[in-house]
ChimeraX commands (.cxc) that place a marker at each C-alpha (Angstrom):
marker #1 position 40.87,5.51,-58.04 radius 0.5
marker #1 position 44.34,6.70,-58.26 radius 0.5
marker #1 position 46.21,4.50,-55.87 radius 0.5
marker #1 position 50.11,5.29,-54.77 radius 0.5
marker #1 position 52.42,2.99,-54.01 radius 0.5
marker #1 position 55.11,3.68,-51.48 radius 0.5
marker #1 position 58.28,1.98,-51.84 radius 0.5
marker #1 position 59.30,0.89,-48.03 radius 0.5
marker #1 position 62.80,0.19,-47.28 radius 0.5
marker #1 position 63.62,-2.65,-44.63 radius 0.5
marker #1 position 66.09,-0.47,-42.60 radius 0.5
marker #1 position 65.14,1.66,-39.89 radius 0.5
marker #1 position 67.27,4.32,-38.89 radius 0.5
marker #1 position 66.00,5.03,-35.51 radius 0.5
marker #1 position 68.02,1.98,-34.29 radius 0.5
marker #1 position 70.87,3.52,-35.41 radius 0.5
marker #1 position 70.67,7.01,-34.31 radius 0.5
marker #1 position 69.00,6.33,-30.98 radius 0.5
marker #1 position 71.67,4.62,-29.20 radius 0.5
marker #1 position 74.32,7.19,-29.90 radius 0.5
marker #1 position 72.31,9.57,-27.85 radius 0.5
marker #1 position 72.02,7.13,-24.93 radius 0.5
marker #1 position 75.52,6.28,-24.77 radius 0.5
marker #1 position 76.67,9.98,-24.37 radius 0.5
marker #1 position 77.81,10.01,-27.72 radius 0.5
marker #1 position 76.05,12.70,-29.18 radius 0.5
marker #1 position 75.54,11.43,-32.93 radius 0.5
marker #1 position 79.31,11.42,-33.66 radius 0.5
marker #1 position 79.11,8.15,-35.53 radius 0.5
marker #1 position 77.48,10.65,-38.07 radius 0.5
marker #1 position 79.57,13.32,-37.81 radius 0.5
marker #1 position 77.72,15.66,-35.64 radius 0.5
marker #1 position 79.42,17.67,-33.19 radius 0.5
marker #1 position 77.77,18.02,-29.48 radius 0.5
marker #1 position 77.68,22.01,-30.68 radius 0.5
marker #1 position 75.73,21.12,-33.69 radius 0.5
marker #1 position 73.55,18.81,-31.94 radius 0.5
marker #1 position 72.66,21.49,-29.35 radius 0.5
marker #1 position 71.73,23.88,-32.30 radius 0.5
marker #1 position 69.59,21.47,-34.06 radius 0.5
marker #1 position 67.94,20.71,-30.60 radius 0.5
marker #1 position 67.21,24.67,-30.43 radius 0.5
marker #1 position 66.25,24.84,-33.68 radius 0.5
marker #1 position 63.63,21.69,-33.82 radius 0.5
marker #1 position 62.70,22.44,-30.39 radius 0.5
marker #1 position 63.05,19.06,-28.50 radius 0.5
marker #1 position 64.81,15.62,-29.12 radius 0.5
marker #1 position 62.06,13.82,-30.56 radius 0.5
marker #1 position 61.72,16.64,-33.58 radius 0.5
marker #1 position 65.42,16.45,-34.16 radius 0.5
marker #1 position 65.94,12.50,-34.20 radius 0.5
marker #1 position 62.93,12.85,-36.46 radius 0.5
marker #1 position 64.41,15.40,-38.92 radius 0.5
marker #1 position 67.83,13.24,-38.72 radius 0.5
marker #1 position 65.78,9.95,-39.72 radius 0.5
marker #1 position 64.23,12.24,-42.44 radius 0.5
marker #1 position 67.16,13.33,-44.00 radius 0.5
marker #1 position 69.11,9.66,-43.55 radius 0.5
marker #1 position 66.11,8.23,-45.40 radius 0.5
marker #1 position 66.48,10.38,-48.52 radius 0.5
marker #1 position 70.10,8.89,-48.84 radius 0.5
marker #1 position 69.56,5.13,-47.27 radius 0.5
marker #1 position 70.77,3.24,-50.44 radius 0.5
marker #1 position 74.15,5.08,-50.58 radius 0.5
marker #1 position 77.41,4.28,-48.08 radius 0.5
marker #1 position 77.60,5.01,-44.73 radius 0.5
marker #1 position 80.31,7.79,-45.24 radius 0.5
marker #1 position 78.27,9.43,-47.98 radius 0.5
marker #1 position 75.03,9.11,-45.51 radius 0.5
marker #1 position 77.45,11.11,-43.14 radius 0.5
marker #1 position 78.25,13.57,-45.75 radius 0.5
marker #1 position 74.58,14.58,-46.86 radius 0.5
marker #1 position 73.67,14.85,-42.91 radius 0.5
marker #1 position 76.62,17.07,-42.25 radius 0.5
marker #1 position 75.81,19.36,-45.44 radius 0.5
marker #1 position 72.03,19.52,-44.49 radius 0.5
marker #1 position 72.69,20.13,-41.38 radius 0.5
marker #1 position 74.86,23.06,-42.03 radius 0.5
marker #1 position 72.41,24.64,-44.49 radius 0.5
marker #1 position 69.64,24.32,-42.03 radius 0.5
marker #1 position 71.77,25.82,-38.80 radius 0.5
marker #1 position 72.92,28.72,-41.73 radius 0.5
marker #1 position 69.43,29.57,-42.45 radius 0.5
marker #1 position 68.34,29.79,-39.25 radius 0.5
marker #1 position 71.09,32.05,-38.70 radius 0.5
marker #1 position 70.13,34.38,-41.15 radius 0.5
marker #1 position 66.40,34.88,-39.72 radius 0.5
marker link #1:1,2 radius 0.2
marker link #1:2,3 radius 0.2
marker link #1:3,4 radius 0.2
marker link #1:4,5 radius 0.2
marker link #1:5,6 radius 0.2
marker link #1:6,7 radius 0.2
marker link #1:7,8 radius 0.2
marker link #1:8,9 radius 0.2
marker link #1:9,10 radius 0.2
marker link #1:10,11 radius 0.2
marker link #1:11,12 radius 0.2
marker link #1:12,13 radius 0.2
marker link #1:13,14 radius 0.2
marker link #1:14,15 radius 0.2
marker link #1:15,16 radius 0.2
marker link #1:16,17 radius 0.2
marker link #1:17,18 radius 0.2
marker link #1:18,19 radius 0.2
marker link #1:19,20 radius 0.2
marker link #1:20,21 radius 0.2
marker link #1:21,22 radius 0.2
marker link #1:22,23 radius 0.2
marker link #1:23,24 radius 0.2
marker link #1:24,25 radius 0.2
marker link #1:25,26 radius 0.2
marker link #1:26,27 radius 0.2
marker link #1:27,28 radius 0.2
marker link #1:28,29 radius 0.2
marker link #1:29,30 radius 0.2
marker link #1:30,31 radius 0.2
marker link #1:31,32 radius 0.2
marker link #1:32,33 radius 0.2
marker link #1:33,34 radius 0.2
marker link #1:34,35 radius 0.2
marker link #1:35,36 radius 0.2
marker link #1:36,37 radius 0.2
marker link #1:37,38 radius 0.2
marker link #1:38,39 radius 0.2
marker link #1:39,40 radius 0.2
marker link #1:40,41 radius 0.2
marker link #1:41,42 radius 0.2
marker link #1:42,43 radius 0.2
marker link #1:43,44 radius 0.2
marker link #1:44,45 radius 0.2
marker link #1:45,46 radius 0.2
marker link #1:46,47 radius 0.2
marker link #1:47,48 radius 0.2
marker link #1:48,49 radius 0.2
marker link #1:49,50 radius 0.2
marker link #1:50,51 radius 0.2
marker link #1:51,52 radius 0.2
marker link #1:52,53 radius 0.2
marker link #1:53,54 radius 0.2
marker link #1:54,55 radius 0.2
marker link #1:55,56 radius 0.2
marker link #1:56,57 radius 0.2
marker link #1:57,58 radius 0.2
marker link #1:58,59 radius 0.2
marker link #1:59,60 radius 0.2
marker link #1:60,61 radius 0.2
marker link #1:61,62 radius 0.2
marker link #1:62,63 radius 0.2
marker link #1:63,64 radius 0.2
marker link #1:64,65 radius 0.2
marker link #1:65,66 radius 0.2
marker link #1:66,67 radius 0.2
marker link #1:67,68 radius 0.2
marker link #1:68,69 radius 0.2
marker link #1:69,70 radius 0.2
marker link #1:70,71 radius 0.2
marker link #1:71,72 radius 0.2
marker link #1:72,73 radius 0.2
marker link #1:73,74 radius 0.2
marker link #1:74,75 radius 0.2
marker link #1:75,76 radius 0.2
marker link #1:76,77 radius 0.2
marker link #1:77,78 radius 0.2
marker link #1:78,79 radius 0.2
marker link #1:79,80 radius 0.2
marker link #1:80,81 radius 0.2
marker link #1:81,82 radius 0.2
marker link #1:82,83 radius 0.2
marker link #1:83,84 radius 0.2
marker link #1:84,85 radius 0.2
marker link #1:85,86 radius 0.2
marker link #1:86,87 radius 0.2
view
């Protein structure tokens, strides 16, 4: 039997992402403008899916500094939105 072990981390990004939305700050702490947030909502379909996309991207770089996470998220968001504009 082939058992796979998954590495788990003690951090959860949902707690750092969600308060930004509740306070009216549209993920500004991660460098996402209101326009980009609106475009992400349109691309993903709803707030839950948009937040899940952001959490997934942040999990990919969870061991990096906060500044590196912001930069990575910005690049990934721009790529996602640019790809959707081409279609």
